[in-house]
C-alpha positions in Angstrom: 108.3 87.6 92.9 112.1 86.7 92.6 115.1 86.0 89.8 117.9 84.1 89.4 120.3 84.2 86.6 123.1 81.9 86.3 121.9 79.4 87.6 122.1 76.0 85.8 119.4 73.8 88.9 116.8 76.4 87.7 118.0 78.0 84.1 115.0 75.6 82.9 112.4 74.7 85.5 109.2 76.2 83.9 105.7 75.7 85.2 103.7 74.8 88.7 105.0 73.6 91.5 102.8 72.1 93.3 100.2 75.0 95.1 103.6 76.9 96.3 105.6 78.3 93.6 105.6 78.8 89.9 108.4 79.0 87.2 109.2 81.7 84.4 111.6 82.1 81.7 112.7 85.3 80.4 115.5 85.3 78.5 118.7 84.7 80.3 117.0 84.9 83.5 114.6 82.4 86.0 111.9 84.2 87.3 110.2 82.2 90.8 106.5 83.7 92.1 103.6 83.0 94.0 101.1 80.5 92.0 98.2 82.8 90.7 95.1 83.0 92.4 91.5 82.4 90.8 89.2 84.7 91.3 85.4 83.0 92.3 83.6 87.0 91.8 82.3 88.8 88.7 83.6 91.6 86.9 83.1 94.7 87.8 82.6 97.3 84.7 85.5 98.6 85.2 87.9 95.3 84.7 85.7 93.9 82.1 86.6 97.7 80.2 90.3 96.8 81.1 89.9 93.1 79.6 88.1 93.8 76.3 91.0 96.8 76.3 93.8 94.4 76.6 92.2 92.1 73.8 92.4 94.6 71.2 96.1 95.4 72.5 97.0 91.4 72.5 95.2 91.8 68.8 96.4 94.1 67.9 100.5 93.2 68.4 99.8 89.8 66.9 99.2 91.3 63.9 101.8 94.6 64.0 104.5 91.6 64.5 103.7 90.1 61.4 105.1 93.2 60.2 108.5 92.7 59.4 109.3 96.2 59.5 107.1 96.8 63.1 109.0 93.4 64.4 112.2 95.0 63.7 111.2 98.7 65.3 109.8 96.6 68.2 112.4 94.7 68.7 115.4 97.2 68.9 112.8 98.7 72.3 112.7 94.8 73.3 115.0 94.1 76.2 116.0 90.6 78.8 112.3 91.0 80.1 110.6 92.7 77.5 109.8 90.7 74.8 108.6 92.6 71.1 105.1 91.0 71.9 105.1 92.9 74.8 106.3 96.4 73.6 103.9 96.6 71.2 101.0 95.6 73.3 102.5 98.3 75.8 102.7 100.9 72.5 98.3 100.3 72.7 97.2 100.9 75.8 99.7 103.8 76.6 98.8 106.9 73.9 101.3 109.2 73.0 101.5 112.3 74.8 101.3 115.6 72.9 104.0 118.4 75.1 103.5 121.3 72.7 102.2 122.1 69.4 103.9 123.8 67.3 
């Protein structure tokens, strides 16, 4: 995967270029990567569980960003490569860690 900033030629590219590359944009960064491969095998039990958790995280993030207070909090944590939506999904998928109870 390569990323490009300040390139006027590829700045607004997005989508698939044949079967060779895919262009994406995140903020001011253009990303060029290999296209994803289609999987023909049936998913394993672990993959099904991960997909279930991901689906729940996506649903939670969409609902969380409807709340203006949560949207502002996630927007503060967002960077050029991570949108508030991605930050909210990450927040859902990574449970808090308790180091010490007083």
